[in-house]
C-alpha positions, 0 to 999 in steps of 0.5 A: 338135617331136618327137612322143615328147617329155615331156608329149605324149599318144598316142591310137589303137589296133591291131586284129587279125583271125584266121580259124581254119582248124582250128575255122573260128572268126573272132576280131576284136580291137581295142585302143584305147590312151591314154597320156602321155609321162612322159619323152622317148621313154617313154610310160605308159598304158592299153589297153582290149582288146576281142574277139569270137570266133565259132565253131560258132554260139557266141560269146565276147566279152571286155573288159579293162584293161591298163596299158602302158609303151612306149619309143621309139628311132630317128629320124623319120620312122620310130621303133621301140619296145618295149612291155610290159603286164599286165592283166585281162580278162573273157570271156563265153561264149554257146552257139548255143542259148542254153542255156549261158552262162559267164564267166571272169576272167583276168590277161594279160601281154605284151611286143612290138616294133614300128615307127611310121611317121609319115605326118603330123606327128602321125599314125603308122601302126604294126606291132606283134609281141607275145608274149602270155600269157593263162591260165585253166583253165576247161573251157569258156573255155580262154583259155590258147589265146590264148597266143602270137605276135600280129601287130597293125596300127594307128595312133596320134595324137600330141598335143602337151602343152597348154603 
């Protein structure tokens, strides 16, 4: 049975670690993902993006919700996919001294291409390259700095439908 058939589920996620050289910041992003195949090779679902950015003693964290659509093509054990998503994120900023806190809400969207290599019947390792836009003109939380190309690695578990 194909992992990307109608009615099957996918559960997993991707991660991204960015070590800044200019501002010496560290950014950790995790994106758990849940979806269902509405048709063969076509999945819809939600991503719950989480991030933690630490720099100069200050911290910015975020959480959000991003619906996605993903289309698969190719044959097993390696399948390629394209993905599109649009969502909402909330950013919280805390200064290193604790005397200043701020928050920002922003909409995000992105498109990407990726590849899944099935290492077992139901588990696929994946690489995903995306272009993401995130905009907010807040002077402190300038999330437009997050616009650009991202490289992600992760895994998905493909669960058969309960028939």
